[in-house]
N, C-alpha and C positions, 0 to 999 in steps of 0.2 A: 617978803616971805618966799621961801623956796617952793618950787613946784615938785610935788612928791607923788609917786605912784606906788601901789602895792600889787604884787602878783602872787598867784598860787596856782597849783594844779591839784585836782582831786578826782576821786572816783568813788561813787556810792557813799558820799559823805555829806548829805544834805543837812544833818544836825549841826555840824560844826561850821559848814559854809554859811548857814543863816546867821550864826553869831559873828563870823568873820566879816561878812558884809555889813552887819549892824555896827560893829566896832570901827572898822577902818573907814566905812562910809561916813560915819560921824566925824572922824578925825581928819580925813583927807578929801572927802567928797566922793560920792559914788562914781562919778564920771572918771575918776582916777584909779579905779579898781579894775584889775584884769584877772579874770578867772578862766583857766583852761581846763576843760572837762576831758578826762582821759577815757575817750570812747564816744563814738557817734550815737550810742544807745542811751547816753546819759540825759537826764532831764535837768533843766535849769533849776538851781536851788530856789527855795521859797523866798519870797520878799526880796528879790534881787533886781527889781526894776531900776534902770539907769546905770547898771553895771555892764562893763564890757565882757561878754561871755563868748568864748570860742570853744566849739567841740572839735576834737582832733581824733584821728584814728588811735585806737587803744595801743599803747606802747607794749610791744610784745617782748617776751623773754622771761627768764627766771628773775628772782627778786633782785639780785645784784646787778645784772645787766640792764634790767628794766629801770632800776633806780638811777643808774649811770646815764641812760638815755633821757630820762625825765629831767635830770638836772642840767644836762647839756641843752635840752630844749628850752628850759627856763632861763638859763644863762644867756642864750641867744636872744630870747625875747626881751630880757632886761637890757641888753646892749642896744637893741633897736629902740626901746623906749627912752633911753638916755639921750637920744637926739632931741627929744621934746621935754624931758624932765631933768631936774637937778639931782634927784636922788630916787632910788628904787628900793622898796622894802620887799624882800622875797622870803616867804615862809610858808609852812604848811597851814592847812585850814584850822588846825587846833592850836595855833600859836599866836600870841598877842603881845606886841611890843608896847610897853607902857612906861610913861614918864613918872618918876617919883612924885606922888601926889603932893608932897610938901612944896614943890615948886609952883603948883597951881598953874601949869602951862599945858596947852594941848600938845599932842605929839608933833604936829606940823610946826608949831611955833618953836618948840624946843629944838627939833632937828635943824631948823633954819638958823639957829645960833651956832651950830657946830661947823668946824672946818674939817670935813671928812675927806681925806686924801684918797683913800681907796674904799675902806669899809669900816663899819662900826658895829659893835655888839652890845647887847644888854646882858646883865647877869641872868643866867638861866635858872628858872624855878619850875621844878616838875611837880605839879599839883596832883595830889592823890586823894583817895577816899578812905577815911578811917572807918572801917566797917563796924567797929564797936560803938561809934558815936554818930555817924552820918548816914543818912538814908539816900535813896536814889536822887539823882540830880533833877531839879525842876527846870524845865526849859524856859519858863516865863520869868525866872529870877536870875539876877547876876550870879555867876559862878562863885565869885569870891565871898558872896554873902552866905554861901552854903558849904564852903570848904575852908578848913582852918589849918591844913597841913601841906607842906611842900618841902622838897629837898632842893638845896642849892646844888646845881648840876652843871658840871663841865660839859656834858653832852648837849645840853640845851643853851649853852653860852655860845651863840652862833653869830657869824658875821652877816647878819640879815640886811643891813643897810649898806648899799653900795653907791659910789659916785662915779664909777667908771667901769668899763667892761671887765668882768671877772669870770672865772670858771669855777662855779660852786661845786664842791664835792657832794657826795650823797647826803640827802636830807638837809642841805644848806649848812652842814656842820663845819665847813672850812672853805676858804678860797685858795685854790691851788697856786703854789709858788708865792704866796703873800702872807705876811703876818696880819693880825687884826687887833683892833683896840677895843677894850671893854670900857664902855662909858659908865661913869659912876652914878649917873642919874637915870639909867635905862634898865628895865627888867623885861626879860622875855619869858612870859608865862606859857608853859606847855600844859594843855588840858587833856591830852590823849588818854590819861588814866583817871580822869575826874570822876568817872562812874564805872563801877564794875560791870554792869550789864552792857553798857555801850562799848566798853573795851573788849569784852568777850565776843560780842557780835561782830565787831570790826576785825578782830583777830581771826575769827572763823570764816570771814568773807574771803573766799578764794577766787572770786571773779576778777 
């Protein structure tokens, strides 16, 4: 089996980080998770024991320049980790790479079967809340047990799995100078819009 790590960077995002740790910790082992907190003022996410957590100086700049710096930072960290790991999964804290349940395989087991030359992507699914049918999200239950609607999205069809040094573009949406392959058995679920209240609070957070 391949040795696989997952990395992310977040600020003021404890809700999704808790879910991120729970999911990827189960799939890869918590010792193989690397969270970089954007700001020395940040507190460790809840229930993150055993995870590698690093606080860094808050990345300064307007949205575009800060995002460019964030992804350069994460691209560099991924490259460093590839000296010890076969594959790196890089994604935001509200994104979850999932294997088609029909295969009945763990994420690590499935990725270990692939020959990923540079990167691989799952089909992006942007999960939302149908306000006419679905209430506020309950943190103690699986997201997909509470939500029934998603858009197949090119925006979230991202090259999140890499086997060699790459330069991710903003939001992990591309690897610069490289094509990437969409794997037929992988899905990248984006939950940033899973709850209207959480979405509005995050959108209004200007820190």
